[in-house]
ROSE-4610 file (N, C-alpha, C; in Angstrom, 1 decimal, always signed):
// ROSE-4610
residu = [M/M/M/E/E/E/T/T/T/I/I/I/I/I/I/E/E/E/M/M/M/G/G/G/K/K/K/I/I/I/S/S/S/S/S/S/R/R/R/G/G/G/Q/Q/Q/I/I/I/S/S/S/I/I/I/P/P/P/A/A/A/D/D/D/I/I/I/R/R/R/E/E/E/R/R/R/L/L/L/G/G/G/L/L/L/E/E/E/E/E/E/G/G/G/T/T/T/K/K/K/V/V/V/L/L/L/F/F/F/F/F/F/A/A/A/E/E/E/E/E/E/D/D/D/T/T/T/L/L/L/L/L/L/M/M/M/K/K/K/K/K/K/V/V/V/T/T/T/E/E/E/Q/Q/Q/S/S/S/F/F/F/A/A/A/E/E/E/I/I/I/T/T/T/K/K/K/P/P/P/L/L/L/K/K/K/L/L/L/A/A/A/A/A/A/K/K/K/Q/Q/Q/A/A/A/G/G/G/M/M/M/K/K/K/E/E/E/K/K/K/D/D/D/V/V/V/P/P/P/A/A/A/M/M/M/I/I/I/Q/Q/Q/R/R/R/F/F/F/R/R/R/N/N/N/K/K/K/R/R/R/R/R/R]
num = [1/1/1/2/2/2/3/3/3/4/4/4/5/5/5/6/6/6/7/7/7/8/8/8/9/9/9/10/10/10/11/11/11/12/12/12/13/13/13/14/14/14/15/15/15/16/16/16/17/17/17/18/18/18/19/19/19/20/20/20/21/21/21/22/22/22/23/23/23/24/24/24/25/25/25/26/26/26/27/27/27/28/28/28/29/29/29/30/30/30/31/31/31/32/32/32/33/33/33/34/34/34/35/35/35/36/36/36/37/37/37/38/38/38/39/39/39/40/40/40/41/41/41/42/42/42/43/43/43/44/44/44/45/45/45/46/46/46/47/47/47/48/48/48/49/49/49/50/50/50/51/51/51/52/52/52/53/53/53/54/54/54/55/55/55/56/56/56/57/57/57/58/58/58/59/59/59/60/60/60/61/61/61/62/62/62/63/63/63/64/64/64/65/65/65/66/66/66/67/67/67/68/68/68/69/69/69/70/70/70/71/71/71/72/72/72/73/73/73/74/74/74/75/75/75/76/76/76/77/77/77/78/78/78/79/79/79/80/80/80/81/81/81/82/82/82/83/83/83/84/84/84/85/85/85/86/86/86]
x = [+106.1/+107.1/+107.8/+109.0/+109.9/+109.7/+109.6/+109.4/+110.8/+110.8/+112.0/+111.7/+112.5/+112.4/+113.7/+113.5/+114.6/+114.3/+115.3/+115.2/+115.5/+114.7/+114.9/+114.9/+115.2/+115.2/+114.4/+113.8/+113.1/+114.0/+114.1/+115.0/+114.4/+115.1/+114.6/+113.5/+113.3/+112.2/+111.1/+111.1/+110.0/+110.1/+111.2/+111.3/+111.9/+111.5/+111.9/+112.6/+113.7/+114.3/+113.9/+113.4/+112.9/+114.1/+114.5/+115.7/+115.6/+116.8/+116.9/+116.3/+116.5/+115.9/+114.4/+113.8/+112.3/+111.9/+112.6/+112.2/+112.3/+113.4/+113.5/+112.4/+112.2/+111.2/+109.8/+109.4/+108.1/+108.0/+109.2/+109.2/+108.9/+109.3/+109.1/+110.1/+109.6/+110.5/+110.1/+110.9/+110.5/+109.1/+108.2/+106.9/+105.9/+106.3/+105.3/+104.5/+103.2/+102.3/+102.2/+102.1/+101.9/+100.8/+100.2/+99.1/+99.5/+99.3/+99.6/+98.4/+98.5/+97.4/+98.1/+97.4/+98.0/+96.9/+97.2/+96.3/+97.2/+96.9/+97.7/+99.1/+100.0/+101.4/+101.9/+101.0/+101.3/+101.1/+102.1/+102.0/+102.2/+101.3/+101.4/+101.5/+102.3/+102.4/+102.1/+101.3/+100.9/+101.2/+101.8/+102.0/+100.6/+100.4/+99.1/+99.2/+98.4/+98.3/+96.9/+96.6/+95.2/+94.3/+94.7/+93.9/+93.7/+94.8/+94.6/+93.8/+93.8/+93.0/+91.5/+91.2/+89.8/+89.4/+90.3/+90.0/+89.8/+90.6/+90.5/+89.1/+88.8/+87.6/+86.3/+86.3/+85.1/+84.2/+84.8/+83.9/+83.3/+84.1/+83.6/+82.4/+82.6/+81.5/+80.3/+80.4/+79.3/+78.6/+79.3/+78.7/+78.0/+78.5/+77.9/+76.6/+76.6/+75.4/+74.3/+74.7/+73.8/+73.2/+74.0/+73.5/+72.7/+72.6/+71.8/+72.5/+73.8/+74.6/+74.7/+74.7/+74.9/+76.1/+76.8/+78.0/+77.7/+76.5/+76.2/+76.0/+75.8/+75.7/+77.0/+78.1/+79.4/+79.9/+79.9/+80.4/+79.7/+78.4/+77.6/+78.0/+78.3/+78.7/+80.1/+81.0/+82.3/+82.2/+81.4/+81.2/+80.7/+79.7/+79.1/+80.2/+81.0/+82.1/+83.1/+83.5/+84.4/+83.9/+82.6/+82.0/+82.0/+81.7/+81.7/+83.1/+84.1/+85.5/+85.9/+85.3/+85.7/+85.3]
y = [+119.1/+118.8/+117.5/+117.5/+116.3/+115.3/+114.0/+113.0/+112.7/+112.5/+112.1/+110.8/+109.8/+108.5/+108.3/+108.0/+107.8/+106.6/+106.0/+104.8/+105.3/+104.8/+105.2/+103.9/+104.1/+103.0/+103.4/+102.4/+102.6/+102.3/+103.2/+103.0/+102.0/+101.6/+100.6/+101.2/+102.5/+103.2/+103.5/+103.0/+103.2/+104.6/+105.3/+106.6/+106.4/+107.3/+107.3/+108.7/+108.7/+109.9/+110.2/+111.4/+111.8/+112.4/+111.8/+112.4/+113.9/+114.5/+116.0/+116.5/+115.9/+116.4/+116.5/+115.5/+115.5/+116.6/+116.7/+117.7/+119.1/+119.3/+120.7/+120.9/+120.0/+120.2/+120.5/+119.7/+119.9/+120.9/+121.5/+122.5/+121.8/+120.6/+119.9/+120.4/+121.0/+121.4/+120.8/+120.9/+120.4/+121.0/+120.1/+120.5/+120.5/+120.2/+120.1/+118.9/+119.0/+117.9/+117.1/+115.8/+114.9/+113.9/+113.4/+112.5/+111.2/+110.1/+108.8/+108.0/+107.4/+106.6/+105.2/+104.2/+102.8/+101.9/+101.2/+100.2/+99.0/+97.9/+96.7/+96.9/+96.8/+97.0/+98.4/+99.3/+100.7/+101.7/+102.6/+103.7/+105.0/+105.9/+107.2/+108.3/+109.3/+110.3/+111.6/+112.5/+113.8/+114.9/+115.9/+117.1/+117.7/+118.1/+118.7/+120.2/+120.9/+122.3/+122.6/+123.8/+124.1/+123.9/+124.2/+124.0/+122.5/+121.7/+120.3/+119.6/+120.1/+119.5/+119.7/+120.9/+121.2/+120.4/+120.2/+119.3/+117.9/+117.4/+116.0/+115.8/+116.8/+116.6/+116.9/+117.7/+118.1/+117.0/+115.9/+114.8/+114.1/+114.0/+113.4/+114.2/+115.5/+116.4/+116.3/+116.2/+116.1/+114.8/+113.7/+112.4/+112.3/+112.9/+113.0/+113.8/+114.9/+115.7/+114.9/+114.3/+113.5/+112.3/+111.8/+110.6/+111.1/+112.4/+112.9/+112.8/+112.7/+112.5/+113.8/+113.8/+114.9/+114.7/+115.7/+115.6/+114.8/+115.0/+114.3/+112.8/+112.3/+110.9/+110.2/+110.9/+110.3/+109.4/+109.8/+108.9/+107.5/+107.5/+106.2/+105.4/+106.0/+105.3/+104.7/+105.4/+104.9/+103.7/+103.8/+102.7/+101.5/+101.6/+100.5/+99.9/+100.7/+100.2/+99.4/+99.9/+99.2/+97.9/+97.9/+96.7/+95.6/+96.0/+95.1/+94.4/+95.2/+94.7/+93.7/+93.7/+92.8/+91.4]
z = [+72.1/+73.1/+72.9/+72.9/+72.7/+73.9/+73.5/+74.5/+75.2/+76.5/+77.2/+77.8/+77.6/+78.3/+79.1/+80.4/+81.3/+82.2/+82.7/+83.6/+85.0/+86.0/+87.4/+88.2/+89.5/+90.5/+91.7/+92.3/+93.6/+94.7/+95.7/+96.8/+97.8/+98.8/+99.8/+100.6/+100.6/+101.3/+100.4/+99.1/+98.2/+97.5/+97.6/+96.9/+95.5/+94.6/+93.3/+93.0/+92.4/+91.9/+90.5/+90.3/+88.9/+88.2/+87.1/+86.4/+86.2/+86.3/+86.2/+84.9/+83.8/+82.5/+82.6/+83.2/+83.3/+84.4/+85.5/+86.5/+85.9/+85.2/+84.6/+83.5/+82.7/+81.6/+82.2/+83.3/+83.8/+85.0/+85.3/+86.4/+87.8/+88.0/+89.2/+90.3/+91.3/+92.4/+93.7/+94.7/+96.0/+96.4/+96.8/+97.2/+96.1/+94.9/+93.8/+94.0/+93.8/+94.0/+92.7/+92.9/+91.7/+92.0/+91.0/+91.1/+90.5/+91.1/+90.6/+90.1/+88.9/+88.4/+88.2/+88.7/+88.5/+87.9/+86.9/+86.3/+85.8/+86.4/+86.1/+86.3/+85.3/+85.5/+85.0/+84.9/+84.4/+85.4/+85.6/+86.5/+85.8/+85.9/+85.3/+86.5/+86.3/+87.2/+86.5/+87.1/+86.5/+87.5/+87.0/+87.8/+88.1/+89.3/+89.7/+89.8/+89.1/+89.3/+89.7/+90.1/+90.4/+89.3/+88.1/+86.9/+86.6/+86.7/+86.4/+87.4/+88.7/+89.7/+89.4/+89.0/+88.6/+87.4/+86.4/+85.3/+85.7/+86.6/+87.1/+87.8/+88.7/+89.5/+88.8/+87.7/+87.0/+86.6/+85.9/+85.5/+86.8/+87.9/+89.1/+89.7/+89.7/+90.2/+89.4/+88.1/+87.1/+87.3/+87.4/+87.6/+89.0/+90.0/+91.3/+91.2/+90.5/+90.4/+89.6/+88.5/+87.7/+88.5/+89.4/+90.2/+91.4/+91.6/+92.7/+94.1/+94.0/+95.3/+96.0/+97.3/+98.1/+99.0/+99.4/+100.2/+101.5/+102.1/+103.3/+103.2/+101.9/+101.6/+101.6/+101.4/+101.2/+102.3/+103.6/+104.6/+104.6/+104.4/+104.4/+103.2/+102.1/+100.9/+101.1/+101.7/+102.0/+102.9/+103.9/+104.9/+104.2/+103.3/+102.5/+101.7/+101.0/+100.1/+101.0/+102.1/+103.0/+103.5/+103.9/+104.3/+103.2/+102.0/+100.9/+100.6/+100.8/+100.6/+101.6/+102.8/+103.9/+103.6]
């Protein structure tokens, strides 16, 4: 697939217009879900499909299983994390 590089702008409301060429190539339509990854000064956006969501969460589910995490443990873990950040 050919690489497309386009420049965009952020509006005063924090909205970004995705260039038409990119929307068409990726089949991005109103209501399409996207996932944002941010690290330092880099932002990546990925179209989310049911398959890609499963691919994204698979390593997380595996790590949780290997760590012996149970769903009932999650609220307490979140609270401990929040308390640490304060």
